[in-house]
C-alpha positions as CSV (number, residue, x, y, z in Angstrom):
1,M,-14.6,138.5,-76.0
2,K,-17.9,140.1,-76.9
3,A,-19.8,136.8,-77.5
4,P,-19.0,135.3,-74.0
5,L,-19.8,138.6,-72.3
6,T,-23.1,138.8,-74.2
7,Q,-23.9,135.2,-73.3
8,E,-23.1,135.8,-69.6
9,R,-25.2,139.0,-69.6
10,A,-28.1,137.0,-71.1
11,K,-27.8,134.4,-68.3
12,T,-27.8,137.0,-65.7
13,L,-30.9,138.7,-67.1
14,T,-32.7,135.4,-67.4
15,K,-31.8,134.6,-63.8
16,D,-33.0,138.0,-62.7
17,L,-36.3,137.5,-64.5
18,L,-36.9,134.1,-63.0
19,F,-36.3,135.3,-59.5
20,F,-38.6,138.3,-60.1
21,V,-41.4,136.2,-61.5
22,A,-41.1,133.6,-58.7
23,G,-40.9,136.3,-56.0
24,S,-43.8,138.3,-57.5
25,L,-46.0,135.2,-57.6
26,I,-45.3,134.2,-54.0
27,Y,-45.9,137.8,-52.9
28,A,-49.1,137.9,-54.9
29,V,-50.4,134.8,-53.1
30,S,-49.6,136.4,-49.8
31,V,-51.7,139.5,-50.7
32,K,-54.7,137.9,-52.5
33,M,-55.0,134.8,-50.4
34,F,-54.2,135.9,-46.9
35,T,-53.8,139.6,-46.2
36,A,-56.3,141.5,-48.4
37,P,-59.3,139.1,-47.7
38,N,-58.7,139.5,-44.0
39,H,-58.4,143.3,-44.0
40,I,-54.7,143.2,-43.2
41,A,-52.8,146.1,-44.8
42,S,-49.3,144.6,-45.0
43,G,-47.6,147.9,-45.1
44,G,-46.2,150.1,-47.8
45,V,-47.8,150.8,-51.1
46,T,-49.4,147.4,-51.3
47,G,-50.9,147.9,-47.8
48,L,-52.2,151.3,-48.9
49,S,-53.7,149.8,-52.0
50,I,-55.4,147.1,-49.9
51,V,-57.0,149.9,-47.9
52,L,-58.1,151.8,-51.0
53,N,-59.5,148.6,-52.4
54,Y,-61.6,148.2,-49.3
55,L,-62.8,151.8,-49.5
56,F,-63.2,152.3,-53.2
57,H,-63.0,148.8,-54.8
58,T,-59.9,149.8,-56.8
59,P,-57.7,147.0,-58.1
60,I,-54.8,146.4,-55.7
61,G,-52.1,145.7,-58.2
62,A,-52.9,148.6,-60.6
63,T,-53.3,151.0,-57.8
64,A,-50.0,150.0,-56.3
65,F,-48.2,150.6,-59.6
66,L,-49.7,154.1,-60.0
67,I,-48.7,155.1,-56.5
68,N,-45.2,153.9,-57.2
69,I,-44.7,156.3,-60.1
70,P,-43.6,159.2,-57.9
71,I,-41.2,156.8,-56.0
72,F,-39.7,155.8,-59.4
73,I,-39.1,159.5,-60.2
74,W,-37.3,159.9,-56.8
75,A,-35.2,156.8,-57.4
76,I,-34.2,158.0,-60.8
77,V,-33.0,161.3,-59.4
78,E,-31.3,159.6,-56.5
79,I,-29.5,156.6,-58.2
80,G,-30.2,156.9,-62.0
81,Y,-32.5,155.2,-64.3
82,K,-30.3,152.2,-65.0
83,L,-30.4,151.1,-61.4
84,V,-34.2,151.6,-61.3
85,A,-34.8,149.4,-64.3
86,K,-34.9,146.2,-62.3
87,T,-37.3,147.6,-59.7
88,F,-39.6,148.8,-62.5
89,V,-39.7,145.3,-64.0
90,A,-40.2,143.7,-60.5
91,T,-42.9,146.2,-59.6
92,L,-44.7,145.7,-62.9
93,L,-44.6,141.9,-62.5
94,S,-45.8,142.0,-58.9
95,S,-48.6,144.4,-59.6
96,A,-49.8,142.3,-62.5
97,A,-49.4,139.1,-60.5
98,I,-51.5,140.5,-57.6
99,D,-54.5,141.3,-59.9
100,L,-54.2,138.1,-61.9
101,M,-53.9,135.9,-58.8
102,G,-57.3,137.0,-57.7
103,V,-58.8,134.9,-60.5
104,V,-57.0,131.6,-59.7
105,I,-56.3,131.8,-56.0
106,P,-59.2,131.3,-53.5
107,P,-59.1,133.8,-50.6
108,Y,-58.6,132.4,-47.1
109,E,-61.1,134.0,-44.8
110,G,-60.6,132.2,-41.6
111,N,-58.4,132.8,-38.5
112,Q,-56.8,136.2,-38.8
113,M,-53.8,135.1,-36.8
114,L,-53.0,132.4,-39.3
115,A,-53.6,134.8,-42.2
116,A,-51.2,137.3,-40.7
117,I,-48.5,134.7,-40.1
118,F,-48.7,132.8,-43.4
119,G,-49.1,136.1,-45.2
120,G,-46.0,137.4,-43.6
121,V,-44.0,134.3,-44.4
122,L,-45.0,134.3,-48.1
123,E,-44.4,138.1,-48.3
124,G,-41.0,137.7,-46.8
125,V,-39.9,134.9,-49.1
126,G,-41.3,136.7,-52.2
127,L,-39.6,140.0,-51.4
128,A,-36.3,138.3,-50.5
129,L,-36.2,136.6,-53.8
130,V,-36.6,140.0,-55.6
131,F,-34.0,141.6,-53.2
132,T,-31.4,139.0,-53.9
133,R,-31.3,140.0,-57.5
134,G,-30.9,143.7,-56.8
135,G,-34.5,144.7,-57.3
136,T,-37.5,145.7,-55.2
137,T,-41.2,145.8,-55.7
138,G,-41.3,149.5,-55.3
139,G,-43.1,151.3,-52.4
140,T,-41.5,151.0,-49.1
141,D,-39.1,148.4,-50.5
142,M,-37.6,151.1,-52.7
143,V,-37.9,153.8,-50.1
144,A,-36.0,151.5,-47.6
145,R,-33.3,150.8,-50.2
146,L,-33.0,154.6,-50.9
147,L,-32.8,155.4,-47.2
148,G,-30.3,152.6,-46.7
149,R,-27.9,154.5,-48.9
150,H,-27.9,157.2,-46.2
151,F,-28.4,155.0,-43.1
152,R,-26.1,152.1,-43.8
153,H,-26.1,150.9,-40.1
154,L,-29.8,150.0,-40.5
155,S,-30.9,146.7,-42.2
156,M,-33.4,146.6,-45.0
157,G,-36.0,144.9,-42.7
158,K,-35.7,147.5,-40.0
159,L,-36.0,150.4,-42.5
160,M,-39.1,148.8,-44.0
161,L,-40.7,148.3,-40.6
162,G,-40.2,152.0,-39.7
163,V,-41.6,153.3,-43.0
164,D,-44.6,150.9,-42.8
165,F,-45.7,152.1,-39.4
166,V,-47.7,155.0,-40.8
167,I,-49.6,152.7,-43.2
168,I,-50.5,150.4,-40.2
169,V,-52.0,153.3,-38.3
170,F,-54.0,154.5,-41.3
171,S,-55.3,151.0,-42.0
172,G,-56.6,150.7,-38.4
173,F,-58.7,153.8,-38.9
174,A,-59.8,152.8,-42.4
175,F,-60.9,149.3,-41.3
176,Q,-62.2,150.7,-38.0
177,S,-60.4,147.8,-36.3
178,M,-57.5,147.9,-33.9
179,E,-57.1,144.2,-34.5
180,S,-56.5,144.7,-38.2
181,A,-53.7,147.1,-37.4
182,L,-52.1,144.7,-34.9
183,Y,-52.3,141.8,-37.3
184,A,-50.7,144.0,-40.0
185,L,-47.9,144.7,-37.6
186,L,-47.5,141.0,-37.0
187,T,-47.4,140.3,-40.8
188,I,-44.7,143.0,-41.3
189,F,-42.7,141.8,-38.4
190,V,-42.7,138.2,-39.7
191,S,-41.9,139.2,-43.3
192,T,-39.1,141.6,-42.3
193,R,-37.4,139.1,-40.0
194,L,-37.6,136.5,-42.7
195,I,-36.1,139.0,-45.2
196,D,-33.2,139.7,-42.9
197,A,-32.7,136.0,-42.3
198,I,-32.5,135.2,-46.0
199,L,-30.4,138.3,-47.0
200,Y,-28.1,138.5,-44.0
201,G,-28.3,135.1,-42.3
202,T,-30.1,133.9,-39.2
203,D,-27.5,135.6,-36.9
204,M,-28.5,139.1,-38.1
205,G,-28.3,141.5,-35.2
206,N,-27.0,138.7,-32.8
207,G,-23.4,138.5,-34.0
208,K,-20.4,139.3,-31.9
209,V,-17.1,140.9,-32.8
210,L,-14.0,140.3,-30.8
211,F,-10.9,142.4,-31.1
212,I,-7.6,141.2,-29.5
213,I,-5.1,144.0,-29.0
214,S,-1.7,142.8,-27.9
215,E,1.9,143.9,-28.1
216,K,2.9,140.3,-28.7
217,M,0.9,140.0,-31.9
218,R,4.0,139.5,-34.1
219,R,4.9,136.5,-32.0
220,L,1.7,134.7,-32.7
221,P,2.0,131.8,-35.3
222,K,0.7,132.6,-38.8
223,I,-2.7,130.9,-39.4
224,F,-3.2,132.0,-43.0
């Protein structure tokens, strides 16, 4: 039995890694091509890193990874190091991808509305790929997942949107532009809606539950 279990485990880890790599690359394109060049801080640790890059020219990916270290410590205390391992790998991959993508991906410095929308779409797809395999890219993704353990009635997307609001306000002051903050809000809205659609289905938040209470329940024909 040990050989099949080991083989199955290897397949699972390989699939996790493929999803993490794909998600990290898509997410990196969102940051380096659309959001960062157009001064759109797309929320969370990455958004904060974009602001710091603008102010101090620090590398976005490496800065994001360093900021994530205290969050990793919180997560280890909260849920244990084994469950944080996937997030550590995904965060490392996404941070490296962001800095490396700057070499091969040309920045789009055109219409900020298009940058916000396409940045949000790519961000949502990239993060959703990571989430589906039980990981996060750290930052507010991890904070949202940790908070979700205590507020189970709130979706991952809604929790991320709430945590990211502070970063949006800070970015508006840093870039000295209300439009940048508004476009960041649009990016986060698009990405979180897409995350919810991929993880929970397109009817997330719109579903209806119907309860039928009747004394004649036993007389109803059996369907199953």
